[in-house]
N, C-alpha and C positions, 0 to 999 in steps of 0.2 A: 510506633504510631506515626503516621504521616504528618510531617510539618512542612506543608507546601509553602515555599518562599514567594510564590507569585499569586496575586489575588485574582487575576483575570486570565486564566489559562485558555489558550486556543488549542483545540485538538484538530490538527490539519489532515487527518486521514482516518475516516470511519466509513462504513458501508451501511446504508439503510436499504431495507428491502421488505416487501410484502409477498411472501412466498405464494400465497393462493390467489391474490388479487391483482397481480401484475404479470406481464408476459416475460417469464424467465425460463431458463432451461429446466429448472426443478419444479415449475408450476404444475405439470401433470401429477407428479408424485405428491405434491402438497395437497392438491384437490382430492386425490383418491384416499390418501392415508393420513392427512394432517389432523384428523380427529384423535389420533392416538400416537404419541411420540415414540413409543416403543415399536409399534408396527411400522411407522414411517422409517425409523432407523434400520429396522430389519430389511425392509424392502429396498432402501437405498443401498445397502451393502450388496444386495443381489443384483440391482439394476445399474448402479453407477460403475463406471470404469474403475478398475483397481487402483490406477495411478491417481485418480481424483480422490478416492477414499484415503489413500496414503498421504496425499498432499495436504488435505484439510484436517485429517485425523478422524477416527471413528466417533469420537465424542464431540465433533464439531457442532457449533450452534448455527450453522448455515442451513439447517434443516427446519427452521422455524422462521418466524417474522423477527425483524430487528428494526424497530421504529424509534422515533425520538424519545418516547417514554422509557423504552428499554435502555437506550444510551444514557439518559439522565439518571436512571437507577444505578447503572454501573459506575458512573463517574461522579456521583453526588458528593463524595468526600474529597474530591480532587480539585475543587475551585474552577471547574471548566465552565466558562461562560458562553463561548462560541465554538462552533465546530464546522469542519469542511467535509462534505460528502464527496467520495470518489466513486466514479461509475462502478456499477455492481451487477454485471451479468444480465442486463436488459437485452432481450432478443433483438437482433438487428438484421433481419432477413432483407430489409430494404434500407437504403442509405438514411432516410429520414426517421426510421424507427426509434433510434436512441433519443430523439427529441421528446418522445413520450415520457422518458424517465425524468427529464428536466421539468416537464409540465407537472408530473406527479409530485416532485419535490416542491415546486413553486406553490402548490396548494396546501402545504403543511402549516399548521399554526405555530409549531416550534421547529421550523425547518432550519436548514444549514445557513450559516453566514456567507458561505461561498460554495460553489458547485464546480467540480471537475467532471465534465461530461465525456461521453464517448462519441467519436466520429471516425469513420474509416478514412485515414489519411492516404490509403492506396488509391483513392479516387483522384488524387492529384488536385489540380485547380478546380475540379468539379466538386470538391468538398466544400467550397465556399458557401453554397446555399444551405448546407447542413449547419455550418458554424453560425451563419446569420439566423437560422431558425432557432437554434439554442438561445442565442442572445435576445431574440424577440420574445421568447417565452418567459425568460427570467433575466433580470438585470444582475443576478448573482453569479452567472456563469463566468468563471475566471480562466479556465483552462480546459485542456483536452488530455485524456489518457487513451492512447492506443498501445496496448501491451505488445511487446515483442519478445517475451520470455520464451525461449526454446532451448531445450537441453539435449545433448547427444544421447543420453541414457533413455531407453524406452520405458524405464520405470519412474522417470520424473515427468510430471505433467507439463505439457506444452500449452501455451496460451496464444500461440500463433503457429501457422503451418510452415512458414519460411524462416529459417534461421538467419537469413541475410535481409529480411524485409526492410529494416531501417536504412539499408544502403541502396535500395532500388530508386530509380528516377521518379517513379510515381509517388512513393512515400515521401521523398524529399520535396516534391512539388506540393503535396498536401501539407507538409511541415511548414513550407514557406507561407501558406495561407494563414497560419496561426499568427504570424507577425502582422499580416494585413488586417486581421480582426482583433488585434490587441489581446491575444490569448497566450497563456503559458502552456508548457508541456510537462506533464507528469510522466517521467520515464521509469518504466518497470521492466527490468531484464533480470537475467541470472548473472552470477558473478563473472563468468567467463565472457560475457557480452559487454562488459563495462567499456571496452574500447569503442563500441558502437555509440554509446552515449557521448563519449568524448568527440567522436567524429561528427555527430549531429550538432553538438555545441559549437564546434569549429565551423561547420557548414553554414549556419545562419545564426550569428550571435544576437540578432534582433529578437529571437524567441527566448524568453526566460525559461529555464529548465530546472526542475527539482527531481532528484534521484529518489525513487521510492525504496524504502526498506534496505538502505545501505547497499543496494545492489544484489541482495539475496545470494550470498555465496553458498551454494548447495554443498552439503556435507562437510562444511568447515568445522562444525562443532561436534560431529558424530556421524556415523554411517547413515546414509539415506539413499534408497534406491540404487544400491551398489556403488555409491559415490562416497568417498571418505572412509574407506574400509580399514585403513591403517593409519597409525600416527604419522608416518612419513607423508602419506597422501594428504592428510589434513593440514600438515605443516606447509606443504607445497601450495595448497588451495589458499591458505591464509597469506602466504608471502605474495602470491599473485594478486590476491584481492587488495592487500595493502598498497602495492605498487600502482594498481589501477585506480584506486581511490585517490592517491596522491596526484596522479596524472590528471584525473578529472577535475580535481580541486583547482588546477591551474586556470581553468576557465572561470572567470570571476562572476559570470552571470548564471552559474550553476550552483544550486543549493542541495542540501542533503537531508532526507528525513531519517531520523533515528527511530526506526520502527520495524515491525515485522520480524523481530529477532526471535520470537517464540513460535513461529510457524514450524511445523514438523520438518520442512525441507532443509532447514539448517542442521538438523541432526541431533538436537538436544534430547529428544525422546520424552519430553514432559507430557505429551498428549496421552501416552500409554502408562504413565506412572500412577501408582496407587494413591499418591498425595501430590498436591501442588508444591512447587518449589518455594522455599522461603526467600525473603528479601535478600538475605546474606548470600544465598546460593546464586541468585541472579546477579548480584553485584560481583561476586568472585568470577563468574563465567563471562559476563558481558562487558566488564570494564575495559578490557583491551580494545574491543570494537568501538565503544563509545569514545574512548580517548583518542584513537587514531582518527576518527571522523572529525571530531571537534578540533583536534590539533591541525588537521589538513585544511578544513574549510573555515574554521573560526566559528565562534558562537553566533555571529551575525549572519551566518549562512547555513546554520543547522537548525532543525526544528524537531522537537520531540513529538511523536505521534503514536496513537494506540493501535491502529489497525484493528479496531474492534468491529464486529465480534470475532474476526478470524483468529486473533491471538488469544481469545478467551478460552480456547481449547486447552491452554497450558496453565493459566492463572487468572486471578481477578484483576480488575482495573486498579484497585487500591494497591495491591502488592506490586504490580508492574510500575505504577507511578512512584511509589516510595523508593523502589530500586533506582529508577531514573533520577530522582532527586538526590539520592546518596551518591550515585556515580558522577553527577555533574557538579557536586558541591565544590570540588577543588578548583573549578573555574571561577567561582565567586558569584555573588548575588546578581550583579548586573548581567553576567553571562547567562545565569538561569532565567532572568527576565526575558532575555532574547530567545533562549532555547525553548521555553514553555509558552511564549506568547508573541513577542514582538517580531521575530523573523517570519513566522507564519502570517501574522496580520499584515506585514509589509508585502510579502510575496503575493498573497492572495487579495490584497487591497480590501481589507475588512476592518 
């Protein structure tokens, strides 16, 4: 049974979405087949790219709505008081389109305590009006996430087209605008791209950075998309990930989210299992990852996050949280207060 040592938990990474009512890539499917979950899932497997199905898992909860009431239901036993929404697939055909997501969130009765929005940093200095528009729509906008996750395997889903995007002059000019607008940067990459996060951190230290999902080391815990097919390869991936995390932690304005560990892309395979993993199974598997991140960054620069509903494909919020509590107990109660609440509240100014 969960004994949460923190009374005012902040979950700094969830995704809210209305599949049928807001402009998203999956909206046409939701409108056509949302009346029947079984039909919707069948059609999704036929129409979605195979790498997308593999990335999120066939049992993913991203084929329905996920609104504040759904999140509260998931997290009700975990003392979560406040949460942070991270941009979630709002269509952005035009630069100002993502501001619509911020406006949608601002109208919620039980909305997020902070918002990490999307803006195309490849616009360079011209992204400034987009950032200003986000801030005008909601005073809860704290940061921007422009994903640069790209993998050399064609069986691993890419979230940007250019594997070197973060190194381009246009992206760097857009990144500079975050400092001008007092905004942070949520960095999501794959494990082999962690050096790009370090480069960004060194490039402009005036932009606070938080690493999402411990850098998502593809295939480190099991085979996924042709990556991590042998024990030797997984050991190499783990060694390189540990070294890259230690290097990134040298930048004192960078923090780390302990999250996303149950996404299929890490290779655990829980999304296809006949039963959900137990707390003890999660503790045995994930403790080395948690320990290395907390040892490298320190509790005051790490934050536990759920990545719900994406990680719900593997287990419940309660089981995941109980495992996180057990894995972090060795650091002490003050550290757990930081990990489950204070670090996130400080970083996102909530």
